[in-house]
C-alpha positions as CSV (number, residue, x, y, z in Angstrom):
1,X,39.0,51.9,-29.8
2,X,42.2,52.4,-27.0
3,X,42.1,56.1,-27.8
4,X,38.5,56.3,-27.2
5,X,39.1,54.9,-23.9
6,X,37.1,51.6,-24.2
7,X,37.4,49.1,-21.7
8,X,38.9,45.7,-23.0
9,X,35.9,44.1,-22.5
10,X,34.2,46.3,-24.6
11,X,36.4,46.5,-27.3
12,X,36.2,42.5,-27.5
13,X,32.2,42.9,-27.4
14,X,32.2,45.3,-30.2
15,X,35.0,43.3,-32.3
16,X,32.8,40.2,-32.1
17,X,29.8,41.8,-33.1
18,X,31.0,43.4,-35.9
19,X,32.8,39.9,-37.2
20,X,29.4,38.0,-36.8
21,X,27.7,40.7,-38.8
22,X,30.4,40.0,-41.5
23,X,30.3,36.3,-41.3
24,X,26.7,36.3,-42.0
25,X,26.4,38.4,-45.1
26,X,30.2,37.0,-46.1
27,X,31.3,40.4,-46.5
28,X,33.2,42.8,-45.3
29,X,31.4,45.0,-42.9
30,X,32.3,48.3,-44.3
31,X,30.5,47.2,-47.7
32,X,27.3,46.7,-46.1
33,X,24.8,48.9,-46.3
34,X,22.9,50.6,-43.4
35,X,19.9,48.5,-44.6
36,X,21.5,45.3,-44.6
37,X,23.1,46.3,-40.9
38,X,19.3,47.2,-40.1
39,X,17.8,43.8,-41.4
40,X,20.6,41.9,-39.6
41,X,19.6,43.6,-36.1
42,X,15.8,42.6,-36.7
43,X,17.2,38.9,-37.7
44,X,18.9,38.7,-34.5
45,X,15.6,39.8,-32.4
46,X,13.2,37.5,-34.6
47,X,15.3,34.6,-35.6
48,X,18.1,34.0,-33.4
49,X,15.9,35.2,-30.5
50,X,18.5,37.2,-28.9
51,X,17.4,39.1,-25.8
52,X,17.1,42.9,-26.2
53,X,20.0,43.8,-24.0
54,X,22.3,41.8,-26.6
55,X,20.9,43.5,-29.2
56,X,21.3,46.9,-27.6
57,X,24.9,46.3,-27.2
58,X,25.5,45.2,-30.6
59,X,23.3,48.5,-32.3
60,X,26.2,50.4,-30.1
61,X,28.9,48.2,-31.5
62,X,27.6,48.8,-35.1
63,X,27.1,52.5,-34.5
64,X,31.1,53.4,-32.9
65,X,32.4,50.9,-36.2
66,X,30.7,52.9,-38.6
67,X,31.0,56.3,-37.1
68,X,35.0,55.5,-36.9
69,X,35.0,54.3,-40.5
70,X,35.9,57.4,-42.4
71,X,33.7,58.6,-45.2
72,X,30.3,57.2,-43.8
73,X,27.7,59.1,-42.7
74,X,26.6,58.9,-38.9
75,X,24.8,55.7,-38.9
76,X,21.1,55.2,-37.4
77,X,20.5,51.7,-36.4
78,X,17.1,51.1,-34.3
79,X,15.7,48.3,-32.5
80,X,12.2,48.2,-31.1
81,X,12.1,48.7,-26.9
82,X,12.1,45.8,-24.7
83,X,8.6,44.4,-24.4
84,X,8.6,43.8,-20.1
85,X,6.3,41.0,-19.6
86,X,3.4,42.4,-17.5
87,X,3.2,40.3,-14.5
88,X,0.0,40.3,-12.2
89,X,0.7,40.0,-8.5
90,X,0.6,36.9,-6.5
91,X,-2.7,36.8,-4.4
92,X,-3.0,34.5,-1.5
93,X,-6.0,32.4,-1.3
94,X,-8.1,33.0,2.1
95,X,-6.7,29.7,3.5
96,X,-3.0,30.8,2.7
97,X,-3.9,34.5,4.2
98,X,-5.3,32.6,7.6
99,X,-2.1,30.5,7.8
100,X,0.0,33.2,7.1
101,X,-1.6,35.5,9.9
102,X,-1.8,32.2,12.2
103,X,2.0,31.3,12.1
104,X,2.8,34.8,13.7
105,X,3.9,34.7,17.5
106,X,2.1,37.7,19.0
107,X,-0.6,40.0,18.7
108,X,1.3,43.1,17.2
109,X,2.3,40.7,14.0
110,X,-1.2,39.8,13.5
111,X,-2.5,42.9,13.2
112,X,-3.2,43.7,9.8
113,X,-3.3,47.7,8.1
114,X,-6.5,48.3,6.5
C-alpha cells in the first residue's frame, strides 16, 4: 500500500475493512468468492445499517485488496447509491411571516420581492 502512495489512515481503514470481512466469514479473505464479498456488503447495508458512505469506503478497500492479490481477476463489487431523503422546504405560517416582517427596523428591510 505504501508503494501505491496511500495515506496511513487509508491503509488502516482498508486493513480494518478486510479484517472485518475475514472475521465475518471466519476464513481468510483470499479464500472468499466475489459473491460472498458482495453478500457481505449487502449485510453491512441491510443488517448492520451502516451508512452508505462507510460501505463505499469498504468497497474501495475490497477492490484494492482483491486487485492487489496475485492471480485474481479484477473484482466488481457494487452497492446501491445512497438514498437521499427528500426534504420539503419549511413553510412559515401567516403569523410567522408577519412577525418576521414586523421585526425589521426599516422600510427597506420590509420590502419583499414578489
